C-alpha positions as CSV (number, residue, x, y, z in Angstrom):
1,M,-9.5,-12.0,23.1
2,N,-11.3,-15.5,23.2
3,T,-11.7,-16.7,19.9
4,K,-15.2,-18.0,21.2
5,Y,-16.7,-14.6,21.2
6,L,-15.5,-14.1,17.5
7,E,-17.5,-17.3,16.7
8,I,-20.6,-15.9,18.0
9,I,-20.3,-12.2,16.2
10,K,-20.2,-12.9,12.5
11,A,-20.0,-9.6,11.1
12,P,-22.2,-6.1,11.5
13,L,-25.1,-5.8,9.1
14,V,-24.4,-2.3,7.3
15,T,-27.8,-1.3,5.4
16,E,-29.7,2.3,5.3
17,K,-31.9,1.0,8.3
18,S,-29.1,0.0,10.4
19,S,-27.4,3.1,10.0
20,A,-30.1,5.0,11.0
21,L,-30.4,3.2,14.1
22,A,-26.7,3.7,14.7
23,Q,-27.5,7.4,15.1
24,Q,-29.4,6.4,18.2
25,G,-27.2,4.3,19.8
26,Q,-28.4,0.8,18.5
27,Y,-26.1,-1.3,16.4
28,V,-26.9,-4.4,14.2
29,F,-25.0,-7.8,13.7
30,K,-25.1,-11.0,12.3
31,V,-24.9,-13.6,14.8
32,D,-24.5,-17.4,15.2
33,P,-28.3,-19.0,15.1
34,K,-27.7,-20.8,18.2
35,A,-26.4,-17.9,20.4
36,N,-28.5,-16.8,23.1
37,K,-28.8,-12.9,24.3
38,V,-26.6,-13.6,27.2
39,E,-23.6,-14.9,25.3
40,I,-24.0,-12.3,22.7
41,K,-24.0,-9.7,25.1
42,N,-21.0,-11.0,26.9
43,A,-19.3,-11.2,23.4
44,I,-20.2,-7.6,22.4
45,E,-18.8,-6.3,25.8
46,K,-15.7,-8.2,25.4
47,I,-14.9,-7.6,21.6
48,F,-15.6,-3.9,21.6
49,K,-15.3,-3.0,25.3
50,V,-18.7,-1.2,25.7
51,H,-21.7,-1.7,28.0
52,V,-25.0,-3.4,26.5
53,A,-28.0,-2.0,27.9
54,S,-30.3,-4.4,25.7
55,I,-30.4,-6.7,23.0
56,S,-33.2,-7.9,20.6
57,T,-32.7,-11.0,18.5
58,I,-34.4,-12.0,15.1
59,N,-34.1,-15.4,13.4
60,A,-33.9,-14.5,9.5
61,K,-35.5,-17.0,7.2
62,T,-34.3,-18.6,4.4
63,K,-35.0,-17.5,0.9
64,K,-35.6,-19.4,-2.3
65,R,-32.8,-18.6,-4.8
66,R,-32.1,-19.8,-8.4
67,V,-28.9,-20.5,-10.4
68,G,-29.8,-21.7,-13.8
69,R,-31.9,-24.9,-13.4
70,Y,-30.8,-25.6,-10.0
71,T,-32.7,-24.3,-6.9
72,G,-31.6,-23.9,-3.3
73,L,-32.0,-21.7,-0.3
74,T,-29.7,-19.0,1.1
75,N,-28.0,-19.9,4.7
76,R,-29.9,-18.8,7.7
77,Y,-28.8,-16.3,10.3
78,K,-29.7,-14.6,13.5
79,K,-29.9,-10.4,13.6
80,A,-29.0,-9.1,16.9
81,I,-29.9,-5.5,17.6
82,V,-27.5,-4.2,20.4
83,K,-28.6,-1.0,22.4
84,L,-25.8,0.3,24.3
85,A,-25.4,2.3,27.2
86,E,-25.7,6.1,27.0
87,G,-22.8,7.8,25.6
88,E,-21.0,5.0,24.0
89,T,-20.6,4.3,20.4
90,I,-18.9,1.4,18.2
91,D,-16.6,2.3,14.9
92,L,-17.6,-0.2,12.5
93,N,-15.2,1.3,9.6
């Protein structure tokens, strides 16, 4: 497997909402902010050996956070909601 694909897909996002989407064949991943939909599709298909039907992407904004008297921002990231072809699944466990 090419390491380029592993740099695009950072990690799966596991939340209550993403778990509900997984029941419908949609999976949520944290991806590289510079990656486009075609690169994300190719990476998902190569890593998990599935067929991707569609992809929606969302740029997550940074949030202000404070630690004591120091303020800063959280890291920005891109979220990809990947819909798989009918009957295919990804085991994220």
